[in-house]
C-alpha positions, 0 to 999 in steps of 0.5 A, a space after each residue: 202161556 194163557 188159554 180158556 175153553 168155554 162149555 155152554 149149556 143149551 136148552 136141551 141140557 147137552 153141553 157143547 164142547 169147544 163152543 164160542 168163547 166170551 169176547 173178552 177171553 177171546 181177545 185176551 187169548 188173541 193178544 197172548 197168541 201174537 206174542 207167543 207166535 213171534 216168540 215161537 219163531 225166535 225159538 225155532 231160529 235159536 234151536 236151528 242156530 244151536 244145532 248148526 253151531 254145535 255141529 260145525 264149531 262144536 269147540 266154541 259152542 261148548 266153551 261158551 256154553 260151559 263158561 262159568 260166571 257169577 259170584 262164587 261167594 253167593 253160590 252163583 258161580 254157574 255156567 252159561 247153560 245153567 244161567 239159561 236153564 235156572 235163571 232165564 227160565 224163571 222168567 218163563 215160569 213167572 209168566 206161567 204162574 200168572 197165566 195159571 193164577 188168571 185161569 183159576 180165578 178169572 178164566 174158564 178154569 174157575 168153573 169146575 164143570 167147564 174145566 173138567 174136560 180140558 183138565 182131564 184131557 191134559 192129564 191124560 196127555 201127560 200120563 199117556 206119554 209117561 206110560 209109553 216111556 215106561 213101557 218101552 223102557 220096561 221092555 228094553 231094560 232102560 232107565 225109568 228116570 226120564 219118564 217125565 221128559 215127554 209129558 210137556 207141551 211147548 205152546 210157543 213152538 207149536 204156534 211157530 209150526 202153525 205160522 210156518 205151515 201157514 194154517 190157522 186154528 179157530 179160536 176154540 181150538 187155539 183156546 183148547 191148545 192153550 188150556 192144555 199148555 197151562 195145565 201142562 205147565 202146572 204139572 211140570 212145575 209139580 214134577 220139577 219141585 217133587 222129583 228134581 229137588 236135590 239135598 235141601 239147604 233149609 237156611 237158604 230155603 227159609 230165607 227164600 220163604 221169608 222173601 216170598 212172604 215180603 213179596 206177597 205183603 208188598 203186593 197186598 199193601 198196594 206198594 208199586 215200583 219195579 225198583 222194589 220188586 225186581 231186586 227182591 225177586 232176584 234175591 228170592 231167586 238166588 236164595 232158591 237156587 242155593 236151597 236145593 229146590 229148582 230156582 224156577 219154582 221161585 218164578 212160579 210162586 211170585 207169579 201166583 201171588 199177583 192179583 188177576 181179578 179186575 176191580 171197578 175202573 180197571 181195564 186190566 188186573 195187575 197180573 194181566 198188566 205185568 204179564 203183558 209187560 213180561 211176556 215179550 221178555 219171556 217169549 222173545 229173549 229168555 226162552 230162545 236163549 235157553 234153546 240156544 244153549 240147550 238144543 245144541 246137540 251133535 246130529 249124525 247118522 250114529 246119533 240118530 240110530 241111537 235115538 231109535 234103538 236106545 230105550 230111553 230115547 225111543 221112549 221119549 220119541 214115542 211118548 211125544 209122537 204117539 203118547 201125546 196124541 192118543 192121550 189128549 184125544 182119548 181123554 177128551 173123547 171118553 170124558 165127553 162121552 161120560 158127560 154127554 158133551 156134544 162137539 161143536 158142530 163146526 168141528 170134527 173129532 179128527 180136529 181134536 186128534 190133530 191138536 193132540 198131535 200138535 201138543 206132542 211138540 215138547 221142546 223147552 220144558 222137555 229139554 229142561 226135564 231131560 237135563 235134570 233127569 240125567 244130569 249125572 250122565 252127560 252122554 245120555 243127556 245129549 242123546 235125550 236132547 236129540 230125542 226131544 228134538 227128533 220127537 218134536 219134529 216128527 210130531 210137528 210134521 204129523 200134526 202139520 199134515 193133519 191140520 193142512 187137510 182141514 185148512 180150508 175149513 179152518 180159514 172159513 171158520 176164522 173168517 166168520 169169527 173175524 167178520 165185522 160188517 158194521 165196522 164197530 170193532 166187534 165181530 158180528 158173530 157176537 152181536 147177532 142177539 142185539 137189536 142195535 146191530 141189526 138196525 145198523 146192518 139194515 141202515 148199511 144195506 139200505 144205503 147200499 141198495 139206494 146206491 145200486 138203484 142210483 147206479 141202475 138209473 144211470 146205467 139205464 139212461 146211458 143205455 137209452 142214449 146209446 141205443 137211440 138215434 144219433 
């Protein structure tokens, strides 16, 4: 999940929030979004299939989900669901690690001033849902173990919702949403590593660290070949799985080691190249399969009643629907006020609130954290999953209504961003300060004017002939 946000400083020394991004960053985000949107639609389909399957043929669903396979002597005799959560999601977090590394060294997050506003917004967007959950459970006497469940944002699912409702966001808002997701991923990684690490096996952890060191040295030596790195990555993952640290941390660590800065003569850095190759695997296979074996919960009138009456599940729903929107919008607005940042005049503050509501779709990582938080209580785990599904659905509907109200404005902004009247492959909005662009446009307009004059002469001669004597 990659993103960037540009804060430019005009002559009056007032920073512009959600201003135009540099063209390379805009193009990179657009390419990443296309893959994530397709993956999000597959994720949505997988979730629907899981729910239908679990509610019609629950016996077969549970039998396949709980079926164990893998070499027991290596500590890898795991259920299908465990393989999906710890194995396939390692690919997802590997991509997240690359995205984070790129943002820190080559993207907008490398500039502390530019990064401050979206980072604070993301932190508030994680803290507020956790506080909402804590407040609901303090009042209702529920368990505090699930405080982290509503803190995550699922960017793929959010993009799928945009595709389904038929709306498009201007590039600045899309970049802001992606930046939120990148920071969300960072803190989700920290939460999983710190709060959901079981009893440590120091021998396995030590060998995993040695494997990571070898991985790093091979990268720095410029050694190439997937046949070297893929087997090594599998070994590192297996050692991390046996260490007591959640195995997805191995994926993050390896992603962070890749070089994401371009050298002379490079069109893409190694990190960008590998991300381009692996992202379709993550978005199109790993995450949908995880959803297929994690989102299958029994949905009934009683189950829905439990979601809205039990403090743990109600806390998750309110955290996603209310906490995310208020946290992101409030953090953005307060920070902008203190930094005297001015919102892009093409956008309005309600647009930020709508994006905050859209960030309340917390599917993949929320399901994972829910499984980890209540692993000792299978019944509550299923109810937490149901609350994540319902909360994400409500957030999607709420955000869809808000975004649809401004869809005509968004379409206009997107058309202006895409317009390329001189057909040079670069949007005109990025060339307004280039003399050669205006000379090309002058030539194009002069040619059009000459053609219109020719057609006017033809029309005038035709009309004279029609009006004259036979």
